[in-house]
C-alpha positions, 0 to 999 in steps of 0.5 A: 761729926758721928763717930766711925765704928770699926766691924768689931767695934759696932756692939759699941755704937748702941750703947755711945747712941744711948748715952750720947742722948742721956748727956745731951739733956743737961740738968734736965734729967731725972733722977732714974734717967742719971741711974741709967746713965751710969749703969750705961757707962759702966756695960760701956766700959765692961765692953770695950775691955772685951773688945780690947783686950784681946786684938788680934793682928788683924783689928790691930791693922785696922785701928792703924788705919782708924780715920779719926786717928793722930796723924803727925802734924797732930803729934807735932803740934802738940810736941812743938808750938813753935814748929817751923816747916821746912819744903822743898827737894832743892830739885824738883818740888815739895811733897805734901805727903811729908813734913819736915822742920825744926822745933822746940821738944822739951830742952831739945831742940829738934828735926821733925820729919813726919809722913802726913795722911789727910782727914778728909777726902781732900786733904787726902788728895792733896797728901796724896794719901801718904804715899811719898813721892821721890822728891818727898824722899829727897827733901826729908834726907835734906833735911836730916843732913841740915840737922846734921850740920847744926847737930840735932837730933832727928825723929821721924814718925812713919804713917803709911801704906807704902812709897808712891808707885806711880809712872811719874814717881818712877821716872824720877826715881822712886827707888834710887831716892829711898836707897839713897836714904838708908844709905845717908841716914846708916851715916847720919852723926846725929840721934834717929829715933823712929816712931809706928803712929799709925802703918808702917809698910815697905821700904815708903815707911824705911825710907825714912826708918833706919835709926837709932831707936825704934819706937811703935805706938801699941795698935801700929802694924810696921811689914814689909807689904801690908796684908792684902799685897801679902795675900795676893801674892801668897794666896791669889786673894787679898780677903785672906788678909786676916790669914795674911797679918797672922803670918806676917807679923807686923805687930808691937810686940811681934817686932818686939820680940824679932829685937826690931822695936826697942819699946812700945807706947800704950793706947787707951783702949779702942786706940789713941784717937780716942784719948789723944793727949794721954798718948801723946803724953806718953810717947813725948816721956819715951822720946825725951827719956831716948834723947836723954840718952842718946844724946851721951853717944859720940857722934862717931860712933852712931854708923858702928852702932847701927850696923850692929843694931841692924846686923841683929837683925838677920844672919848669914853663913859662908858655904864653901 
């Protein structure tokens, strides 16, 4: 399947086509063509460094949405070969937009909860484009309570454009389900690490995002609203999404400065989809380091530490 190029990446395509054409010839390539291939690869490397060394916020948002980007199941299967998926909320049904289950991770047994998009149209329809319904949030909470019962750390992977806004979801208590998750996650007596692997939009992401440590992949975003949604409200024009992205400051470096993001995981030039394994190895190392640190905390202190963590993100004044 051909590689998908974002608008600001399209200057790479002619070089990639030439390189692929020369490499496909194998041993039938001439000496002159070997030199040409080396020159084209060097030219491509320089061009990639120029493109990705100074990305705008809007370009990082686009990279977070790249259709070839690795999703939650890619990471979970890479990290936990013995992963066992658990289904259902015990009230209404299962929600394929969220993956949950148990697996080994280094020296730990952990609970994984991840929002899952599809890799093609059929999968996206099945996964509802990663938009969770109330039963998805209730399933996630059920699995978190299971983690608490067996003293297992929880790792959540956020990647959604938001909670599903359909009538059925509202009828089944979408807002209440998200609020209930926030309430119970705040007091969960086991470590919670949240990772933004793609998009982290609004309460749809926050519903599995209350945590002790937040990690973000380099080319991701996390915000109260998408740039397009913000532009539609503030500017009455969704086409001004680039301006909204600059105002929202949703990328990892912005959130680290605000104290929301605790660690940023580097990605290869072009994004994690260009070299999944190297990105996954870096993320694995960070997760295990934080698990080691969190495992020494008394279970009764997690609520207090989370209150302190989120209190620092805002302020209030008492007025006479």
